[in-house]
Each structure stands twice: as C-alpha cells, then as structure tokens.
N, C-alpha and C positions, 0 to 999 in steps of 0.2 A: 427544468431542473427538478430532481427528485424531492429536494427539501421544500420546493415551492408547491408541489402537488400533495405532499403528505406531511403529517406532523406526528411526532412521537407522543404517546400518552403514557405518563408515568403509571406504574403499577399502584393500584389502590391498596389500602390496608386489607380489604377482603381478598384481593388477589394474592397478596403476600402470604396470608393465612393458608390459602389453598396450595401455594407452592410448598409451604412447610408440611402440609398434610401429605403431599406426594413423597417427601423425604421419608416419612414414617411408613407410608405404603411400600416404598421400595425395600425397606428392611423386612417387611412382613413375609415376603416370598421365601426367603431363606429360613426364617423362623418356623413358618408353617411346614416347609419341606422336612425340617428336622422333627417337628412335633408329630406329624402323621406317620412317622416310623414307629411311634409308641402308642398311637391312638387311632381309632377309625376316624375318617374325615367328618362324618355327620355328627358324631358325639363331640368332636372337637369344635365344630361350628356351633353346636348347642351351648357348650360351655363358654365359648368366646362371647357370644351375643347375649346370653342370659346374664353373664357377669357385667357386660356393658350396660344392659338394660337396668339391672339392679343399682348400679352406680348412678346412672342418670335419674332413676326414680328417687334416690336419696337427694340428689342435687335439686330436683324440682318437686320435692314432696309438698311444698306449700301451695303449689299451683295446680296439682293434679285434681283437686276437687272440681275445678272448672272444666274438666275434660268434656268435649262435645262429641256428638256422633260424627260430625264432619272431620274432626281431628282423629277419631278412631279409624275412620275410613281411609284418611290420608296416610296415617301411620301404618295401617295394615297393608295398604297397597305398596308403600315403599319397603316395608318389612319383607313382604313376599319376594320382591325383586332382590333384596339383600340376601335372603335365604338361598334363592336359586343361583344368583350370581356368584357369591362367595362360597356356597356349598359345592357347586360344580368345580369351581377353581381349586378348592381345597382337595376334592377328590382327585383332580388331575395331578396335583403335586405329590401324590403317592408315587407316581412313576416318572414325572418330569423333573428336571433340575429347575432351579429357581429362575435362571435367565431365560430359558425356553418358555416357561410359563408366563413370565413377564411380557415377552414378545407377543405371544398368542393372545393374552388378556388384553393387550393394547389395541386389538382389533376394534374395540368399542369406540376408538377415536373417530374414525369415519362414520360409524354407525349413528352417533348422536345427531349430527346435522342431517343425515339421510332420513332418519326417523322423524325428525322435526319437519322436514320437507314433505314426506309422504303422509304423515298423520295430521300435523297441525298446519300444513301449507305455509310454513315459515321458511322461505327460500333463503339460504345463506348467501352472503355477499361474496364477490370474487376473491377478496383478500382472505376471507375466512377459509375458502376452499383451497387457496394457495398454501395457507398455513397448515391446514389439515393434511394436505398432500405431502408437504415437506416433512411434517412430523411422522407421517406413516412410512414414507420412504426411509427416513432416519431410523425408525424402529426396525425395519427389515434389515438394514445394514448393521444396526446395533446387535441384533441377535445373531448375525453372521450365519444364516441357516445352512449355507453351503458347507461350512466346517463342522457345525453342530450335528448335521445329519437329520434335519427336521423331517419326521415322518408322521403319518396320521394313524397312530395307534389309539387305544382307548383313552389314554390320558390327554392326547392332543384333541380328540373329538369332543370330550366333555368340556375341555377348557374353551374351545371355540364356541360351543353352545352357551357357555357362561357369559360371553361378551354381550349377548342380547339383553338379558335382564340387568346387567351392569349399566348398559346404555340407557335403558328405560328408567333405572333408579335415578340417574342424573337428571333426566328429563322431568320425572315426577317431582323431584326435589325443587327444581326450578319452577314447575307449574304451581306447586302449593306454597312456595316461599312468599311470605308477606300476607297470606290468606289464613294461616293457622298459627297457633302458639308454638314457637320453636321448641321449648322444653317438653311440652306434653307430647308432641308428635315424635320427638326423638325417643322418649321413653317407650311409646307404643311400637315404633318400628323395630327397635332393638329387641324388645321382649318377644315380638312376633317372630322375628328371625331365629332367635334362640329356641323358642318353643317348637317351631317347625323342625329345627335341627334335631332336637331330642325325639320328636315324633317320627322322624325318618329312620332312626336307628333300628327299631324292630321291623319296620316295613322292608328295609333292604337286607335284613338278616345280619346286621352288624352287631358285634358283641361289645359290651361295656368293657373298656380296657382295664388292665391291671394298673394299680396305682404306680405312677411314675412322676417324679418331680419335673421331668421334661415337659410333659403335656400340661401339668398343673400350672407351672410358672408361665409357660407359653400362652395358655388360654387366658390366665388372669392378666398378663401383660398386654395381650392383644385385645382383651375386653376393655381395659382402661383406654388403650389407643383407639379402639373402635368408637367408644363413647365420645372421646374428644374429637375424632375426625367427623363423626356424624353431626355433632353440634357445630363444628366449624363449617361444614358443607351447607347445612341448613341456614346458618347465619350469613355466610358469604354469598350464597346464591340468591339472596334477596336483591342484590345489586349486580351480580355477575351473571351474564347470560349462560345457559347451558353449553352453547357452542364455545364461548371463550373459556369457560371452566374446563371443557374437554381438552382444549389446546394446552392449558396449564397441566392437566392431569397426564398429558402425553409425556411429561418429564419423569413419570414414575419409573419406567425401565432404566432411565439414565442412573437414577439413584440405586436401583437394584443392581446395576452393573458395577457401580462404584463400591457398594457394600460387598458384592460378590468378589470383587478384586481384593478387598481387604481380607476377605476370608480365604483367599488363595486362588481365585479364578484369574485367568489371564485375559486382558482386554486387548484384542487384536487391533491393528490399525484401522481396519474397515469399520470396527465398532466405534472408534473415536470419530470417524467421519459421520457415522450415523448419529452420534450424540450431538455433533455440531449442527446437523440438519434439523434435529429436534429443537434445538435452541433457536435456529433460524425460523422455524415454523412458529414458535411462540412469539418471536419478535415481529414477524409478518402480521400476526393477528392483532398487534398493537398499533399498526399503521391505520390512519384514517384519512380518507380523501379530504383535501382542503377545499371548501366552497369558494367559488369565484366571487370577486368583488361585486356586491349588489348595486353599487352606484354606477358601475360600468356596464353591467349586463343585467338590468332589472328583470327582464323576461325570464332568463335562465334562473335567476335567484328565486322567482316565484315558483318555477317548476320544481326547484330543489326543495322548497318548503312543502310543496304538496306531496312529495314522495315519502 
C-alpha cells in the first residue's frame, strides 16, 4: 500500500515562506514587462537592486560593522548571479510577454539538481527527480507553447541563458546558508547586483531613461520585494535543501499565470493541466520512503542507517 511505503511531511514555516515568495515573484513578470517599456533593462535592474540593498543596509545597520571577508565573498558571488540572472531576464522582457518569460525562466528547475550532481556530486533521489520532471512538464503545458508560438528570438535566447545564473544563485544560497550572517550577506549581494546593473548601462550603450512614475514606482516596489525575498531565501534555505526549494519555486509561473489572467490573459485548459502537474510535482517531493521495521529486518535497518 502506498500509505505504508510513504509518509507525508507537512510544510515547514521555512517552506511556507518560500511559497509566499513565489507569489510575489509571479507578479514581478508583468510589472517588469510594463516597466521596461519606459526604462532600459539594465538601468531598471540597477535601480531595483540598489533600492533593495539600501533598504537592507538600513535594516542591518547595527551588524554591518562585523562584516567579514568571507561574507563579502559570499555576498559578491550571489550578487553576481542575481545580476546576470535577473538582468538577462529583464532584458528578455522587453520583447517577451510575461507568461512566456515565466515559462522559459522556469528552466532553472531541472538545472539545480543537475548542477548539484555535476559540480557537488550530490545525486538527487528518485522522488526528487519525479517531482522535478512533473513540475517541468507542467511548466511546458502551462505556457502552452503551441498556441503562444514560442520561437527563439533575442528575447528567448537571453532568457534561456538567464536560467543558469538563477540556478547557481539558489545553489550558492544553500551552500553559504548557516555559514555566514544572513543580514550582512543580503546587503552585499543586493548592492553588488545593483552596482553591476548601473555599470552595465554605459557598457551596452543604454541611455538613462526620462523620468516616469512607471519605472520609479516599479523599481522601488520591486526593490522592497527583492529585499524581502532575498532575506526570506537566505533564512529559509538554512533548513530547506536547494532541490526542495527549487520544487517550491516551480510554482512561480502558476502565480504568474493567475496574475496574468486577472490582468486579462486567458488561461487555456492545457495550462490548467500544467498547473495541476506542478502542484503534483511539489507534493511528490514531499513524499519520503518509510523505513522498514528494524525489529523484523535488523540487517536491512543497519544498511539504511549507513546510507
């Protein structure tokens, strides 16, 4: 019987926080798509993350004196990944609609366990792979690429490339979690991402945009959201593994689709099927094999302990 072999594990507080973060993430695609019609992508990235960094610096002003070289290195490494990941994603949203961008961005879902396996030799379990596979198939159906007409133009290509640094960001956060001070690292990574965004503006020949309340409000709002999300990720991933966190993050395009529907987008039946598969993938990742009774099979129990 399935209930004899597996047990459900309730979501922890940390996992609930990550779920809430995906709701906010889902809303950002539409907001950014609108904002970059009034601002260049790299200037907007600079504004967004500098705002987030300054807010976090105010929140953790008392502890910044204890900043160490290790924390600077950790924050800089994560900040570079944030810059490349969200910078390229923002650039892609100049030409992509929010739902297509959400689908392509979600390619980082299978990248995280793959990179962990290749780089850190951390082979994912079978149920994790099943969960990731279900989530990814669901993402494909959610995007309904057949009707959207998914093609590989410049926007699609840069968004695909953005998934690699986003996956590395998640892995690095998990790697450093518990080894460095949460607040200080958050300040560094956000300021680094924002500084690099501004630095890129003249390099790519982008012009500083004319004043518009659209990009001002959007950048400040997303700056606040980015600060809160990074704090939440750094805190939650002290106890939530990168692979499990990635499964939770797979719900991001579901929220993007719901928000898009409220804004006027239609959600076709195939997309609803995709959303259900994503939920199924998240639930599959919460299943854990139940160990056999040690009093009945002591040899197998000892083997289980050694694994």
